[in-house]
Phi, psi and omega in degrees: 000320180298315177298322182296316183293318176301314180297317183294323180295321180294314178302312177298322178298319179298318182291318180293320175298317179293330182279334183245348187246357185281143176217197185297157185293291184264094182253135173292164181299317179302317184295314180297316180296320178291330180290326182265005179056047185277152181281167180290134180231159189270350181216161176297324180295319176294322180295315176300322183290336179285341176292138182309149182299318182300321180289327175294323184275312186262348183301307180300320178298314180298320180291324179292319178298312181303315182297320179289323178298319181290332177298323182260010179261131180298149178303321180295323177293319178301318178296322180294320177297315179303315181296317180297320174300317176297320178288338178269005179084018184048066181302134176064018181056042182286143165262175174296327178289322175302314183295321177296324176295325175297314180302317181290326179289324176298319179299313182294319181297316180289321175304315180294320180294317179294325177298310181297320181297313180292327185288318189257344183241312190270316183053063179278174176289174190294320182297310180297322181301311184290319184297317179296317182292319178294318176300318175300315180297316178299314180301317178296325182292327183263351176303315177299333176292323179292319177300315178291326178293325178290321180290324183291312179304312184295322181295321181291321178294327176293319177294317176298323181295324180265005185292316181300313177296318182298316184289325176298318181291321180297314179303312181297326180287319178294322177296332178283357175114356180280154173282175184294321177294322179294321179292324178292325175296321176298317177298316176300323181288338183262326180233150176221107177206186181301321182290320175292331175293328177286322176295323176296319177296317178303316184288323179290324180294319179290326178293330178285351179113359180282145180298144186297312184296316178300317185293320177297317180295320175300319177304313179295317177299322184287339183258314182073020180266131189289322180297322180288324175302318180295319180293321177296320177295326177291319179294319179296317180295323179294324180290322181288321185269353181079025176279143181300133182290335180296315178298320178295319178296316182295319180295317184291324179294317181298312178302318180295320178297323176300310182297320180296321179290328173298314177297317177300319181290325177292318179295327175297318178290334181275347185298316178301317180294324179287334179278345185297319185285318172304319177300310182294316184280329188246315187273321182299312174307321180290320178298319181295323178293318181290320185277316185266344180308314179298337184277346187294312180302319179299313177295327176295314180292328177297330178272000000 
């Protein structure tokens, strides 16, 4: 039992460390020291000793695992992971290599935990033993994908939720005489969410010299929200045809309000169906106990 607990602790430690401590693969000394806010030291040895012990011990193993996972991962999958990380807002400043390292460490941790559990508690035959270990490793490898999917979905829902109000505010600001960039800045000063962060990035990219159309397309790609894709397409078309942006913003705000109302009505229609299963599984048994429970002693005495 002690070995099992010890193995589980090690496995969980690897997963937690991988989720909060991973960074880029090949980091120079200056990058690592600035990341940990280390104080000035007189020698490289002292500088290395100032790095947290967990990074010194597990860092090389984590980078080695991530490198091997990347070697066996197809390029298409790597690009897909990169897009998902962008649409999830790059949680914990992860790169693709970091995420692949987490997947490898999670697979090893769950496989080791399954091995210890099977060895000391269950004692199955060899075939089941091997299959369970392989299944645990595969499950561990894909668990980070589920985590990333949830973060991505939550961020997209947040962007979609605030889109109608944000476009309304942009339309009002432009009608008041502000330029589009000024309206974006006004929006960012009043609201702070995933959508305003993306608008801020778009504004900074255009100020740095990036083309407005390219920056808009990148904005749509970074979010993956259908309503925002439609909004970006309308802005690009208006820019190409010379249509006033105020009219486009008003039209898009009205359409987004209609879509938001339609989604709310759709969820309201789905509510009775979603409530059916909790009613059957939770409330009906309690009602049967309350209604039929007093009759049970009488029926028992009759027999």
